[in-house]
N, C-alpha and C positions, 0 to 999 in steps of 0.2 A: 503494501499499500505507499503510496507517493501523499507525501504531504504539501500540499502547494504554500509556497514561501511566500511571506510578504514583506515589507519591510520592517517591521518589529523583531519577525524571528530570525531575518538575517542579522539586524542588531546583536541579537542575544547569542548569535553564533558567530559573529566573525568584528565583534566588538574590538577597535581600534589594532586590528589583523590587517595582511596584504594576501590578494590574491592573483597570481601571474600567469596569464597566457601567453603563448608562443606559437605563432605557426601563420598559415595563409588566410584567406580572406573569408574562407569557410571559418575557419577561428578567431578572425575578427568579427563576425558577425555574433556568435556564440558568446564571444567579449563584452559586445554592445549589450546585446539581451539579459547577461547576468548582471550587468553596472544597472539597468533597467529595475531589476528587481530588488535592489537595494535602495535605490533611490532613483523615483520617478522623474527626479529635475535632472539628472544624469544626461549626457548626449546620447540619442540613441542612434548614431553614426558617427562618421568622420565628418569634420564641417564640410570640406571640400575632397574634389576630386583628385587633387593635386598630394592632399594629406591619407590616401587609402594604403598606400605602402610606407606605412610610416609607424613608428613606434607611439603610442598615447598613457598618459596613466592620467586616471580620474580618481578624485579624494571624494567619498558621499560627504552630506552633513555629519552624518556621527563619526565619520573618524575613518572609515574602511578605504584600504587602498586599490583600485583595480588598475593593474598594469596590464598593458599589449607590446609585446616585442615582435614586429617582424620580420620572421626567420620564417621564411615557406620550404625552406630545405633541411631547417633544423642544422645547422651546421656552423652556424655563428655565435649562438648564445647560451648554448650547453655548457659550455665551459666555465661562465663567468656564474650560471646556476647552481652548479653542482660542484665545482671544483675551487673555482677563484669568486666566491660570491662577494665581492668588495665592489662598492659602487663605481660606475662606471662614467664616465663623463661625456661619452658620447650618447646617452642614454636615459632619461631623466627617468626611466623607473627604476634604477637601480636604489637600494637604500640596504642600510647596514640592518633594517627587518627581515626575518625570513617569512616566506609564504606559508601561508596555511595550507593552500593547495597550488599546486603548477598544473595549466595545463597544456599539454602539448599535440599541436594538432600538424599534418604532411601528409602529402603525396602525392595529389594531384599536381603539384607543379613539378616533379619528376616526370610523369607524363606529357604534359602540356608540353613542356620544353624539354624533351625526350633528347634532340640532338647537342644540346648544350650541357646539360644535368648527368647525361650517364644513363639516362631513363631506369628501368627495375632493377639492376646492375647493382648502382650506384645508389638508389634509395635502401637496397636491404643492406647493404655494407654499413651505410652510414646507420640505420635505426639500429644494427645490431652494436654499433659503436654505442651509441647512445643511450641503448639499453645497460650497456654493460657500466657506462659511466653512470647510471644512477643508482646501479646494484652498489656500487664500489664507495661512492661518495655523497649520495644523497644526503640532505640535512636533516639532521635527528627532530629537527623543531618542527620538519615538512610534516604533515598531518595525512596528506593525498598526494599522489602522483598519477595523472590522466592520461593515458595516452588515446586521445579521439581514434575512432577508427576511419579507413579513408571513405570520405563520404560518395557515394553512390550518386550517380548521375541519371536524367530522364535522356536520354540519346536524341529523340524527335524533337528536341525542345532546344537542343545544344545548335551554336552558329557551324559552320562548317568546318573551322579550323579546330573546334573544340571537339566536334564528333568523331573527326580523324585520329584524334590522339588520347582521348578520354574514353578508352573503350572497356565496356563493364567486366569483360574475364580480366584485363590486367588489374581492376578494382578488386574483385574477387581474390584474385592471387594475394595481393598486396595487405588483405583482410587476413586471410588465412596464414600467411606469413607472422603476421602480427601477432594472432593467437599462439600459433606455437612458440613465440621466444617468450611473449610472457608466461603464456602456463599451455603447455602441451595439449593438457585435456581441454581448452577452449577452442580447440581447432574446428571441433563440430560447432557449425552456425548456429543450431539452435540451442544455444546453451542461453542460460536466463542472462537478464539485462546489464547486472554488474559483476565483475568477477576479480578477484583483487588476489594478491600474493602477499608477502610476510612484507616488501620493502615498504610500505603498499604501494603497487602499482594496480590501478582499475584500468579496463578496456571495455566501455560503455557499447557493447555493439548493436544495442537498443535502438541506437541513434538512429542506425540505416533503417530498420525496423517501421520507424516512424516516419519516414517522407514519404509523400503521395506526389504524383505528380501533378494534381489539380492545384499542390502548394507553391511553384516553381512556374518564374515566367521565361527564365535563361536556361532551365533544366539544369543549373548547377546552385542557384543560390534560391535557398528557400522561405517562406513567409514567418514574419515576426512569431505568428503563433506557434508554431513547429519549432523554431529557434528557442523562444521562451520556454515551451517544455523540457527541450534538452537541459537548458540553463537549468529549470528546475530538478532534475533530474542529479546535476552535479552539487543543487545544495542539499538535496538530501543524502546522497553520499558524504558531503563532509557534515551536516551540520545532526543529522538525525539522532545520532547517538549522544549526541552534546548536549541536547535540549534536555530539559527536565522529563523525567518519564513517570508521569502522570496520567490519571484517568480523562479520558479518551486514550487508548493507546492505537493510535492511527496511521502511527511513522513505522510500520512493519518493514520498510527499505531499507537494507543499509543501517540496521537498527538491532542490537542484542536486545532483549525481555532483560527488565530490571527486576534484581535480586528481591527477592520478599525482605521485609525488614523482619527483624527477628521475633517481635510481638505478632505480626502477620502469619509467620510462620508456626508459632506457639498454636495460636488461634485455628489455623488450618488443620495441624494435625489433631487436634483435639476432636474438629469437626470431623475430620476422615476417620480416625480412631475408634469415636463412639459409635458406630454402627456396630462394625464388627464385634465389640465387646458387649453392647446389649444384646445381639444376636445371639453370642456363645454365652450370657448368662441365661436367657431364653429358652434355651436348647436344656440345659443342666437345669431348670426348671420345670421341664417337661411341658414346656409351651410349643406347640406348633411351628416351628419356624418356614414352613411352607405356605401358611394360610397368610393370606394378603392382608385381613386385618390385623396381624399378630404387630405388638408393637418392636417385639427384635429386630425382624424381618423390614417393616416400615423404617427403623433406625438405620438399618445396612442400607436401604434404598437410597434413604435422604444421605448418606455420608458419602456414598458411592456416587451419587450425581453430585454431588459440591465438589468430589476429587476430579472426577470429568470435565467438568466445568470451565476448574483452574486451568486443567492440563492444556483445555481447548484454546482456551483466549491466554493465559498468562505465560504460555510458553511458545516456542517454535515449532512442536511437536506436527500440528498441522499448520498449512499456508494461511495466509490471509489475501483476499483481493477486493478492491473498492468495487462499489456496486457500480452498475451501469443501465440507464433507463432505457428501455424499448418498447414501447406502446402496443407492438405485436404479441410480445411475450406478456405485457400486462394483461391485455384482453383476453389472450388464449388461456393464461392461469385464471382470469376471473371466471369464463365462462365455462371451462373445465369442472373449478370448484362448483357451481352453479349444476351444472349437469349431477356430479355426483350427487350433491347435496337431495335435487329434486327426486333421482332414481330409488332414495332411500327414504321418502316420506310413507310415510303408514298413517291411517286414522284409529281412533280409539273409538271402544264401543259407545262410550258416552260424552258429552260434552262437559270437558274439562274446566270450562267458566272463564272469565275473564285474565287474560294475563298469565296463563297457567306455568306450571313448573317446567315441564316439555316446550312450553312455548319461549317461555325465557331463556331455556337453556337454548335452544334453537337459535333466537335471536344473539345471544351471546356467541355461538359458534360462526354463525356465516358473519359477524360482524369481526371475530378476531381474524378470520381467515383473509378478510378482505382486509385488514390494517398489519398482517403478514407479508401479504404480497406488495401493499404498499411500501412497508419497511426493506422487502427485499431487493425491490427493484429502486430504492432512494426515490420515490414518486412526487415528493414533498415539496420538490422544485415546481412541481406542475400543478396550476391552481385549479385547474377542473377536476384534479382528482385530490390534491388537498382540502380543498372546501368542504365536500361530501364525508371526507372522512373524520374530519373535524367534528361532524354532528354525530358518528358513530360513537365517539368518546364521550361527548355529549349523554349519548344514550343509556352509555354505562351508568353513568353518573343519574341519570333520570331512576333505573332502575336501582339503584343505592338509594334514595328518597323514599320512592314509592315501597320499595322493600321494608325498612328498618321501620319506617311510619306504619306500617302495616303490622307490623308486629309489636311494635307498643303500642297499640291501640287495644289491639286485638288480646294481647298476651300482658300489657303491664308488668313485665319483667324488667326492672330496672336495677336488678342485684350485682355484686361484682362480677360474679360468676360468668354470666351474659355478655361483661364488656370482656373479661378476659379471654374467652372464646373468639368472639369476632377477632378484636385486635392480637391476639396470637396466630390466628390462621391467616389473617390478611399481612403478617408482616414477617413472619418465623423464614421464610428464604428470604426476601430482601434485606433482612437487617442480616441473616449469615453470609450471603454474597457481598455486602457492605465491607464487613470487616476482611473474609477471606481473598477477595478480591480486590481489596484497598480502592474501593470507590465511595460515592458521596452515596449516603441514602436518598437523600430526593433526586439523586439522577434516575434512580426506577419510578419516577413520578407519579406513578398510578396507585402505587400502595400506598404511599403518605397520603397522597390526596382523598381517596374514601377513608382511609385511616382518620384523616380531619374532620371529615365530612360526619361521619362517622359520630365523632364527638359534640359536633354541633345539632345534628340530630339527637341525639341521645338530650343533649342538655336542654331545647329545648321542648321535647317532649315530657323530660322529666319534670320540670319548673310548674308545679300545680299540677301533677298527674293526676290527681282524684278529679279533678274537673276536667279530663279528656274526653267525656261522655258529650258535654256541654261544644256544639260544633264551634258556634263564634267565638269562645275563648281559646280551640286551636286555631283557628285561622287567625285572631289576633297575635298569638304564639310565633306561627311562620310568618307573618307579614313583619311582625317587630322583629324577627330574628335575622331576615332580610336584610333589614334595615340597618340593622346592628352589623353585620358582617361586611355588608358593603361599606358603610364607614370607615370600618378598622382597615381594609384593604387602601382605601380610597386618602386614608391620612396614611403616608408610607414610613411615618417614623414611627408609629407604634410597632409595626413589624420590626423594623431594624433594632429598634431597643430590647426586642423580646429576644431575638436572633443575635443582638449583642449580650443579653444574658446566658443564653446557652453556650455561648462561647466562651463566656467567662467562667461560669459555673462548671460545666460539663464539657468543654472543649468540644463541641460541635460547631462545625464551619460552614453555614447552609448562605447560600445567596439569597437576599430577600429579595432584590430585583426578580429573580427567575423564580422564586414561588409566586410573587405577587402576579407576573404574567399567568401562571398554570393556574391560579385559583380564579383568578377574574375573567380568562377567558371561556369558561363556564360559570360562571358566579349564581346565577338565576334557576338552572336546570334543575338543580337539586331540591328546591321548593315548588317548581311544579311538580316537582314527583312526590312529594310531600304531599301537595293541594290533590293532586292526583287521587292518590290512596286514600286520604281524606272523601273526598266524592263516590269512591268507588263504593265505599263501607258503609256509606249514609244511604246511597240508592237501592246497597241490597236490604240495610236496615228497615226502610220505609217502603219498599217492595216495588219501586219503580219502576220497574221493567214488566210489571203486571197491568201500568196501566194502559188505557186507550191509546194513546198519544204517544207511547213510547217507538211502537213499530213505527210510524211515519216520520218521528225526530231522529231515528236510525240511519233510513234512506236519506235524510236532510244533509244529516252527519257525514256519512260516506260519499255523498258526492262533491260537500263541501272540502274535506279531506283529499277527494282525488285530484279538485283543480288547484289547491293550496301544495300538494306536494309537486306539482306539476310545474305551480309558478315557481315554486323553492327551485327544484334541480333547474330551472331554466336560469335563475338568478347565478347559482351556484358554479354550473357549468360555464358560463359566460362571463365572468367577474375575473379577471387577469390580475389584480393587484390582491396580495394577499394579505397584508397591511388592511386594505380596505373591508376586505371579507371580514377580519377579525375583528375588527371595529364593530360591524354588526350583528355579529353572531351571535354574544350574548343573548340578545334581546328577540332574535328571530330562529332558533336552533330549536325552540319546543311548537313549531309549527310544524317542520318535516316529522319530528317524534311523534307529536299526538297526533297527525294525519296518517302514521302508519301503524300505531297502535290499533285505531280507529279500523281502519280498512281489514289488519291483520285479525280483528275481531267482529268482523261485520256480521258473519252469520254462525250457527252451530259447525259446518261443514269446516269453513277455515280454521275456526279453533280448535276442532276436533284432529287438524292434520300438523302432522310436525317430522321434521328430517333427523332421523337418527342418526345420520353423519356431521348432521350441524352440531347437532347436542350433544354426539361424544367430543367434540373439541369444545363445545361450552360447559361442559363438566371440568375443563380445567383452562379455562380461558385466564386466568390471574396467573398460573404458571407459564403459560406459553409465553403472557406478555412479558414474564421477569426473564426466564431463561433465554428466551431470543437475544438477550443483550449479548451475550458471550455463547452460546454452542449453535445455533442456526447461523445466526449474525455473527459478528466480531468485532474485536477493537471497539466493546461496547456501542454497539449496533453500527459504526462508521463504517464498517464493513463486512465481506461475506467469509465464511469459512468454507476453507478448501480441501478437505477429506481425500478428495482425489482431483489431485490439480491435472491441468494441463486445458487449453482453452477449449477443445475439441469436445473435452467430458465436462463441461459446464452443466448439460442438462442432466447426466448421471449424477455426478456430485449433488446437485439440487434433489433429485428422489433420492438419494440416500443420508443426505445431512436432513431430510424434512422426515422421513420414518424415524431417524434416530430421535429427533425433537420431539415430535410428536409422542415416542412412547414414553421419552424421561418425563417429558411432562405429566404426561397420563400418570405415573408411576410416583412421582413427586407430590402430584394433587392429594394421591390415596396417603402417602405417608404423612405428609403434612396435617391431614386429617386426624389420620392416628397420634402423632406428637402432641398437636391440641389438647386431643382427648386425655392422652399421660398427664401432662402439666396440669390440666385442670381439674384430674383427680374424677372424671368420671365419663359418661358416654356424651360424646358430643353433640350438641344440639345443631338443627339446622341454622345456618344463617339466613336472616332476612333478605329477600330479594322481591320482585314486581313477582307475587304469586299469591291470588287469592282464591279459595276454593268457590265453585258456585252453590254449594250448600252451605248450611248454615254451620253443621258440626263436622269437623276435618278430622281424618288420621292423621298420628306423625309423621304420614310421608310428605303429608301436604301441607307442611309447615313452610311457611314462607323463607327463601334462601337469597343469600346474598349477591349481589349482582358479579360476583366473582368468587367463587366458594368452593370447599372440598365435596368430599363424599356424604350420601347420604346417611341420616343416622341409622338406617338398616344397616351400613355398612362401614359403621365404625365401632372399635371396638375400645373394652375396658381391658387396658393392658395388664391389670392386678390378676385377669379371672383365671383362675385355678392354681395360684401361685403356690407354689410346695418348697418349702426352704431348703436349701441344697447346700451345706456344710459351708465353710468358709466366703464362696464366692457370692452366695446368695446372701449372706449376713452382711458381706461388704457393699454390696451392689443392687442385691435384688430390691429391697425393701425401697431403696433410691428409686430405683427403674421404675415398681411399680406404681407408685405416688403414694406410699401408705405413709410415709414419717412426714411430710411437710403441706403445710394447707397453703391454700390458693394464694394467700397474702402473703405468705414467706417467701412463697416461689418467685413473685413477682417483684418482693422489693430485692430477693437474692438475683433477680436476672437483670434488673437495674444499676446495684448496686455494682454489678460484676461489667455490666457495659460503660459504666460510668468510668473505674478504673482503668480500663482498656482505653478509652478515648483520652483520659489525661495521661498514660504512659505510651501513647500511640507513635508522636512523634519523635520521643528519645529511645525507642528502642526500634 
């Protein structure tokens, strides 16, 4: 993965240093584009034709010196560079300062002026001597020496004189010789872009693979965009390993992975080893380790997943590459996913009611698939795709407001156990990855976002909860909460004060600006979900669906919903400015969501139909959203994981990584449900979501669930079930694993204390 360098990056890497280019006109083009990356105010070309074949020296405002030595035969300057680097009175490029990087380019002039230069034989002798000189006397302070490949030409665009002398076969032979001289294994022209030997000498063969006949007018010198990209590769070669190695790790070209800090390794080892330990204890305690619901097996699954994720995205075991958007691939994947979902549509025997569990899991599933395709192809730069995807994220938050409000009105369970179940289920994977991958908790923004909204919903519904059966009071609370939260995030200093307090006391470093953007982009949709939940409950309580006017109202609502949905799609697909759309989004996102919900529940036939394929993904939507950061995507979502490298094998890689990704996500979803149950000390209660049965009485299976949650209660297990003490292992770990000794308050306090200590010590170890 290449990093696109900007002046600030270049300054951080090359501050007060010098870079020297030596060669012909092709090297000169690269020199000026390299300087442009450092400082756009520097010249982009020689001032006039008379100075084309001359030396140049540029100094940026930041003090970086970039020199060019005109030496197309590489026969006059190398002695000064490598043997006697004292200042030269004939060239203003010479200083006592060593070059951070030296770039050498030559070859074409030997062919163009073969009669006077000695042609290929002279070039071979000279380049061999130059490389020997580099090997024997290269300056110790020079970080990189780059030998440019002889540039390939476009014969049909050359002038007659150039066409007769610059033969592609000769250029291929010269590059082959260069490959062999630098490193024999590089003689295969299909090798990776930049290879180096111990000196270090780099030979960027990829430069010739970047050339396109449409990007040159004379067949020899290519456009600024091509040469600028080549210059960017040089920056990656020189600087990637020198810049801070912090998340996101999106500079994998020419860079070693950061060594984990000691405390990070301790946490990682504890997480990875905890699973085998728990599984071993469960076996000796006569639990069934092959049962999916068994705590030991779930711990083993969770630990193994964290280990695989770390290897995938924090080591070079698998390669990474940059995303590429292709409208045809996007269309194909979207239509293929839709086809699979439609094939797996099943109808239930009875009407499951408004926003049933099957329907919401299906809804979460197809939305998550859409978001995954969007992320995989890097489609965020396409407004016509970005705008509708924003509505899908808002839909999850709508279900969060709807589900939690439904639960608290119907169940009125405001106890600590419920809070613990929801918060642990939502955050255990995110927090574990934040520590083991050395990332920011807020970077996995959805878990923090729904967690924050859960507390807001909880506080809103818990305040004066004994009056929650009084509709005007609940409506007033919701509107008041909306006003308070809106005011809080509008007064930016309040969040800054809060985050400053967290940094001082808990060593938590969060960006108030980024978090404000995340929250305010969907700041009203959760409240619309809460009001919708209240409306649905009251409609059922008063049996308004039995009223004579209900059927015509439904028809009117369906018609209006279809019109609104079409109008919104027209607006979203044609709005070309993402910033302008984001300004509208908080106020209009409810329109397509309400329209979709209305049409999806238009009649019993539609309500009873659901796609098992989409629902399968929906049951692990939280895990897919989080794990994609490192296992399916890579570099903290900035790139793609390449288990099977090779440009021609990208479809195969996509298929393999997708299967592994979905499988791991589904297993982790089951495991986190069991772990939540173990921590909370009892069978896991389903987390609330957009679900409400049409009948007044519901079985435990029909309990509302969260917008992104884990296994159903029937799948949850009690980790201590069948516990039989067994020698010293059980006395040491069995009771603790079974959750028999510590209460939920003690466990939560212990967990917070451990995270606080780790945060305080993180930067020191």
